[in-house]
ChimeraX commands (.cxc) that place a marker at each C-alpha (Angstrom):
marker #1 position 129.28,117.20,134.73 radius 0.5
marker #1 position 127.00,120.49,133.06 radius 0.5
marker #1 position 127.94,121.94,130.13 radius 0.5
marker #1 position 130.07,125.01,131.40 radius 0.5
marker #1 position 132.21,122.91,132.88 radius 0.5
marker #1 position 133.36,120.76,129.64 radius 0.5
marker #1 position 133.25,124.48,128.13 radius 0.5
marker #1 position 135.79,125.31,130.43 radius 0.5
marker #1 position 137.78,122.32,130.47 radius 0.5
marker #1 position 137.93,122.43,127.22 radius 0.5
marker #1 position 139.58,125.45,126.72 radius 0.5
marker #1 position 142.44,124.96,129.09 radius 0.5
marker #1 position 143.09,122.03,127.63 radius 0.5
marker #1 position 143.42,123.78,124.22 radius 0.5
marker #1 position 145.29,126.69,126.12 radius 0.5
marker #1 position 147.42,124.58,127.64 radius 0.5
marker #1 position 148.19,123.03,124.03 radius 0.5
marker #1 position 148.51,126.47,122.97 radius 0.5
marker #1 position 151.24,127.48,125.56 radius 0.5
marker #1 position 153.72,123.78,124.57 radius 0.5
marker #1 position 153.24,125.28,120.34 radius 0.5
marker #1 position 154.43,128.81,121.45 radius 0.5
marker #1 position 157.10,127.29,123.30 radius 0.5
marker #1 position 158.16,125.06,120.43 radius 0.5
marker #1 position 157.80,127.89,117.86 radius 0.5
marker #1 position 160.01,130.22,120.19 radius 0.5
marker #1 position 162.51,126.69,121.05 radius 0.5
marker #1 position 162.50,126.84,116.98 radius 0.5
marker #1 position 162.59,130.71,116.17 radius 0.5
marker #1 position 165.90,130.60,118.23 radius 0.5
marker #1 position 167.42,127.39,116.62 radius 0.5
marker #1 position 166.51,129.83,112.81 radius 0.5
marker #1 position 167.86,132.58,114.65 radius 0.5
marker #1 position 171.02,131.39,115.88 radius 0.5
marker #1 position 171.21,129.10,111.83 radius 0.5
marker #1 position 171.43,132.90,110.43 radius 0.5
marker #1 position 174.12,133.91,112.54 radius 0.5
marker #1 position 174.30,137.55,111.73 radius 0.5
marker #1 position 172.90,138.03,108.89 radius 0.5
marker #1 position 169.32,139.93,108.55 radius 0.5
marker #1 position 167.99,138.14,105.02 radius 0.5
marker #1 position 169.20,134.38,104.72 radius 0.5
marker #1 position 166.78,132.02,102.10 radius 0.5
marker #1 position 166.19,128.53,102.83 radius 0.5
marker #1 position 164.62,126.83,99.38 radius 0.5
marker #1 position 161.40,128.62,99.17 radius 0.5
marker #1 position 161.42,130.10,102.43 radius 0.5
marker #1 position 163.41,133.47,103.08 radius 0.5
marker #1 position 163.56,134.60,106.50 radius 0.5
marker #1 position 164.33,138.24,107.48 radius 0.5
marker #1 position 165.48,138.78,111.04 radius 0.5
marker #1 position 165.99,142.73,111.26 radius 0.5
marker #1 position 165.76,145.23,114.11 radius 0.5
marker #1 position 162.91,147.54,114.33 radius 0.5
marker #1 position 162.52,150.98,115.65 radius 0.5
marker #1 position 159.25,153.01,116.92 radius 0.5
marker #1 position 158.89,155.73,118.80 radius 0.5
marker #1 position 156.39,155.85,121.75 radius 0.5
marker #1 position 154.83,158.44,123.87 radius 0.5
marker #1 position 156.42,158.61,127.75 radius 0.5
marker #1 position 152.78,158.91,129.33 radius 0.5
marker #1 position 154.66,158.72,132.90 radius 0.5
marker #1 position 157.04,161.18,132.17 radius 0.5
marker #1 position 154.52,163.69,130.41 radius 0.5
marker #1 position 152.36,163.23,133.30 radius 0.5
marker #1 position 155.15,164.59,135.85 radius 0.5
marker #1 position 156.55,166.90,133.50 radius 0.5
marker #1 position 152.75,168.43,132.44 radius 0.5
marker #1 position 149.93,167.23,133.96 radius 0.5
marker #1 position 147.17,168.85,132.89 radius 0.5
marker #1 position 148.30,168.11,129.22 radius 0.5
marker #1 position 148.43,164.77,130.10 radius 0.5
marker #1 position 144.69,164.78,131.84 radius 0.5
marker #1 position 143.49,166.78,128.88 radius 0.5
marker #1 position 144.28,164.05,126.31 radius 0.5
marker #1 position 143.84,161.02,128.45 radius 0.5
marker #1 position 140.82,158.53,127.40 radius 0.5
marker #1 position 139.62,156.36,129.41 radius 0.5
marker #1 position 138.70,152.90,127.72 radius 0.5
marker #1 position 136.41,149.60,129.30 radius 0.5
marker #1 position 137.12,146.83,128.26 radius 0.5
marker #1 position 136.32,143.05,129.69 radius 0.5
marker #1 position 138.87,140.23,130.21 radius 0.5
marker #1 position 138.13,137.11,130.28 radius 0.5
marker #1 position 139.92,134.69,132.24 radius 0.5
marker #1 position 139.09,130.88,133.10 radius 0.5
marker #1 position 140.99,130.45,137.07 radius 0.5
marker link #1:1,2 radius 0.2
marker link #1:2,3 radius 0.2
marker link #1:3,4 radius 0.2
marker link #1:4,5 radius 0.2
marker link #1:5,6 radius 0.2
marker link #1:6,7 radius 0.2
marker link #1:7,8 radius 0.2
marker link #1:8,9 radius 0.2
marker link #1:9,10 radius 0.2
marker link #1:10,11 radius 0.2
marker link #1:11,12 radius 0.2
marker link #1:12,13 radius 0.2
marker link #1:13,14 radius 0.2
marker link #1:14,15 radius 0.2
marker link #1:15,16 radius 0.2
marker link #1:16,17 radius 0.2
marker link #1:17,18 radius 0.2
marker link #1:18,19 radius 0.2
marker link #1:19,20 radius 0.2
marker link #1:20,21 radius 0.2
marker link #1:21,22 radius 0.2
marker link #1:22,23 radius 0.2
marker link #1:23,24 radius 0.2
marker link #1:24,25 radius 0.2
marker link #1:25,26 radius 0.2
marker link #1:26,27 radius 0.2
marker link #1:27,28 radius 0.2
marker link #1:28,29 radius 0.2
marker link #1:29,30 radius 0.2
marker link #1:30,31 radius 0.2
marker link #1:31,32 radius 0.2
marker link #1:32,33 radius 0.2
marker link #1:33,34 radius 0.2
marker link #1:34,35 radius 0.2
marker link #1:35,36 radius 0.2
marker link #1:36,37 radius 0.2
marker link #1:37,38 radius 0.2
marker link #1:38,39 radius 0.2
marker link #1:39,40 radius 0.2
marker link #1:40,41 radius 0.2
marker link #1:41,42 radius 0.2
marker link #1:42,43 radius 0.2
marker link #1:43,44 radius 0.2
marker link #1:44,45 radius 0.2
marker link #1:45,46 radius 0.2
marker link #1:46,47 radius 0.2
marker link #1:47,48 radius 0.2
marker link #1:48,49 radius 0.2
marker link #1:49,50 radius 0.2
marker link #1:50,51 radius 0.2
marker link #1:51,52 radius 0.2
marker link #1:52,53 radius 0.2
marker link #1:53,54 radius 0.2
marker link #1:54,55 radius 0.2
marker link #1:55,56 radius 0.2
marker link #1:56,57 radius 0.2
marker link #1:57,58 radius 0.2
marker link #1:58,59 radius 0.2
marker link #1:59,60 radius 0.2
marker link #1:60,61 radius 0.2
marker link #1:61,62 radius 0.2
marker link #1:62,63 radius 0.2
marker link #1:63,64 radius 0.2
marker link #1:64,65 radius 0.2
marker link #1:65,66 radius 0.2
marker link #1:66,67 radius 0.2
marker link #1:67,68 radius 0.2
marker link #1:68,69 radius 0.2
marker link #1:69,70 radius 0.2
marker link #1:70,71 radius 0.2
marker link #1:71,72 radius 0.2
marker link #1:72,73 radius 0.2
marker link #1:73,74 radius 0.2
marker link #1:74,75 radius 0.2
marker link #1:75,76 radius 0.2
marker link #1:76,77 radius 0.2
marker link #1:77,78 radius 0.2
marker link #1:78,79 radius 0.2
marker link #1:79,80 radius 0.2
marker link #1:80,81 radius 0.2
marker link #1:81,82 radius 0.2
marker link #1:82,83 radius 0.2
marker link #1:83,84 radius 0.2
marker link #1:84,85 radius 0.2
marker link #1:85,86 radius 0.2
marker link #1:86,87 radius 0.2
view
């Protein structure tokens, strides 16, 4: 087995472990939220837990392109990025 294959195998194993940890964290988060009930903020020993609604405004680019395509095109910026995948 060459070094690249070993590195890929190690990466995939760590990725799998990370997914398991993320699932466990989500389950704990759900249990904590359930224990909080309707409260936005709770103190548990040394921990302060908050679970508040957050509002955000985002540009609806699909609607903008439909309503004002020339304006949308004028302010559209193309970027290039790389996607790292091991399959």
